[in-house]
N, C-alpha and C positions, 0 to 999 in steps of 0.2 A: 583237901582240894579246895581252892578258892574259885569264885565265879559262879555263874548260874548252872543249875543242873542240866545235864545233857538232854533230858526229855522235857524240859520246860517249854511250853508253847511260846512262839514269838509274840512279843507285845504288839498291840495294834498300832498301826501307822495312820497318820491322818494329815491331810492337807487342807488349808483354808486359803482361798484365792479370791481376790476382789476382781470382778469383771465389769466392763462398761455396761451401762444401761442402754445398750443398743443391740440390734439383731446380730452384730458382729461377734457378740459374746457366745452365740450358739455353737459355731464350729470350734471356737477356742475351748469351750467346756467339753465338747465331745473328745477333742484331742487330749485334754488333760485327764479325763477318765480313762481313756484307752491306755495312756502312758502309765498311769497309776496301777492299772491291773495287769500290764504286760508281763512283768517279771514274777508274778505270783503263781506258784504251782497250784493247780486245781482252782484257779480264780473263777469268779462268777463269769458268766457269758459277757464278753466285752461288747459285742454288738447290741445286746439288750441294754446293757448299762449305758452305752452311748445314746441309744434311742430315747430312753427314759430321761436321761440327763438333759438331752436337747429339748424334750417336752417341758421339763420343769423350768429351764432357763427361758425358753420362748414364752411360756406363760407369764413368768415374772416380768419380762420386758414388755409384753403386750398389755398386761392388766394392772400395772403399777404406774403411777405418774411421777414425774420428777426425773432428776438425773443422778440420784444416789446410786452408787455402785451396787451390783448384785453380788452376793457372796456365795461361792461354791465351796462346799465342805465335803470331802471324800474321806471316809473312814474305812480302813481295811481291818477286818476282824477275822479271827480264826474260823468263823462260820460263814464268812462271805464279806459283803461290803454294804455300807450305808452311804447314800448320797443325799445331801441336803442343799437346797437353794434358799438363801435368805434374801428377803426384799423388805422394802420400807412400808408396805401396806399391811395394816392390821387385819384387813378383811380376809376371811378364809377362802381358799379356792373352792370350787364346786365340791361336791361330796366325793371324797376319795375312798370311802369305805363301802359304799353301796351304789348301784346304778342310779342314775338320775331317773327321769320318767321312764316307765317301762317301754320296751321296744328297742329296736336297733337304730344306730345313728343313720341319718339320711346320707347315702353315699355321695350325693351331689353337694353336700355342705362342705365348705372349706375348713370349718372349725368344728370342735366338739368331740374329737376322738382322743385327745391327749390324756385326759384323766382316765378314760376307759382303758387305754394302753397301760397306763401306770398301774391301775387296779388289777388288770388281767395278768401282766407279765412279771410283776414284782411279788416277792413273798409276803411283804407287808408294806404299807404306806400310810401317810397321814400328814398332819400339820400341827404346829404348836406356835403359840405366841412367843415373841422374843421382845427384848427391851426396846428394839427399834422397828418392830413390824411383825414378821412371821417367818417361820422356816417350814418348807414343804419338803418331805423326804420319802425315800423308798429304800428297801433293802432287797438284796439279791443273795441267794445262797451260793456257796462254792459248788462247782461242778465236780462230780466224781472223777477221780484220777483216771486218765486214759480216754476221757471223753472230749478232750480239746480238739477242735477242728484242725 
């Protein structure tokens, strides 16, 4: 018999999309993530994926200078998904692995909850340098079958 084995897991799929360095990139990124996850059985939670993607893109737009496009990378894995946002700044985002100063964020502050959301809602997150700046990423696990809303 020729071809792949019947029980071979599907190969990962990935998308790499350049987005404008404007706030208009945020809803586009949300829609792209939702579309990428829509047809996957037991996909990660799409609402959470959209929210965290929006936070990464908004941070890249707000905290980097220039007009270089922001790159959105979505990778679908057998165990979930990983979303990365690449920007031109080599400066790391705040600390993604541990809370900033102790205490809760001020509920009246307009900013400061994005990294907390990413740390809290993702299964893992971080950042790494790239040839042209950095990539900030998060992963979400697949949901158990039958738990899709």
